[in-house]
N, C-alpha and C positions, 0 to 999 in steps of 0.2 A: 925971442922966446915965444912959443905958441901959447895962446890962451887955453884955458881948460875946455871951453866950448869947442874950439878947433881940434884939440886933441881927441875929444870924445867922438867926433865925426870924421876924423882923418881917414880911417880905414873901416868903412862900413861893413865890408865882407867879414871882418873879424867876428861881429855879432852873429852873423849867419852861421859861420863855422862853429862858434862856441855853442850856439843853440843846437845845431845838428849833433855835435858831440854829446851834449846832455841828453838829447832824445835817444841817441844811439845807445848810450849807457843804460838808460831806463829800459829800452827794448832788450838789451843783452841780459839784464837782470830778470826780466819777465820770462825770457826763453830758457833760463837755467833749468827750470823744472822739466823742460822737454829735452834737455841735454844737447841742445844745438845752439849755434851762434846765429846772429842776424844774417850773415852772408849765407850760411848753410840753409837757413829758412828760405831765403830768396831763391836759392838754387832748387830746392825742393818744390817751391811754388812754380818756378819756371818749367820744371820738368812735368808738372801736373798739366800744363797747357800743351804738351807735345807728347806724341806716343813714344818716340825715340829720337835722340839727337846726339850728334857727335860732340865729343868734348871740345873740339876746336870751334864748332858752331856756337856752343854754349859760352865759351870764353869770349867770342866776338860779341855775343849779345850782351855780356856783362862788361865788355870793354876792358878785359884783363888779359894777361898773358896766358898762353896755354899752359905753362909751367904752374902758375898760380891756380888755375882751374884744376890741373891734375892733382895738386896737393889737396885741394878741397874735396874733389870727387873720391880720392882714395879714402879720406876720413869718412865720407858719407857711405861708401861701400863697406868699409870695416864696421860701421855702426849699423849696417843692414837697411839703410834708407833707400839706397839706389843699387842698381845692378848694371853690369856691363855685358854686352854680347857682341860678337863679330858682326859687322855689317855684311849682309848677304850679297850686296852689290860690290863692295870694295873690302876685301879681306884684310887690308892694311889698317882699316878703320874700326874703332870700337864705337858702339852706340850705348848711350846711357838711357835708363828708364827707371821709374819708381818701382820699388818692391811693394809688397802688401803693407809692410811696416811704414814705408814712405807715404803711401796713399792714406794710411790710417792717421797719420799725424797732421794732415792738411787742415782739418777742421780746427785742431788745437792751435796751429800757427795762425789761422784767421782770427781765432778768439783773442790771441795775444795781440795781434795787430789792431783789432777793434779796441782792446783795452788801452793801447797807446793813443789811439785817436781820442778816446774818452779822457785820458789823462791830460792831453794837450788842450782839449776843450775846457776841462776844469781849470787849467792854468790861465788861459787867455780869453775864454768865452767863445761861443759858437760863431758869432759874427766875425770876430777877429780871426778865428781859425779858417773860416771860409775865405776871407781876404788873403790870409797867408797862403792857403792852398792855391788860390788863383794866381798870386804873384810868383810863387815858386814854380808853378807849372809854366808860366810865361818865361821866367828866367831859364829853366831847364830847356825849354823848346828853343829859345833865342840862342842858347849856347850850343845848339846842335844835338841835344839829347832828345829822347823820345820815351814814350811809355814802354815798359818791358814787353817784349814779344812783338813789337811793331817796327823794329829796326830794319831798314831796307838797305841792302848792299848794292 
């Protein structure tokens, strides 16, 4: 039989996953006023860093399937945040870009993201948040991840 101390520390990643789920839920609630999901907010922010990008390239950047990205982009197009146009170089490809409505919501998304940082700081303190940020950056990078928009193929 495992002792209570061993059980508590047996699977350390569970604490990370649970914390991430709780932060994600807080973010989801904060974004409700903007009528977008956290993933949609990330796509809008990613498109703000690029003039036009293909759906496939965007899917690669987010490390999701083209089908998943297609579902998300259809919703964002329907909501009026992004638009699609034929690639002038490759007529088989569509390029995605922000609409005026998509550009207009960028500041609101940043304000929500700032509020989530403040929420986390209120929960664990600035020094702990800085340490957490450093450690999660190290973990992400060590696992082969990178800052969005910096993925090298």
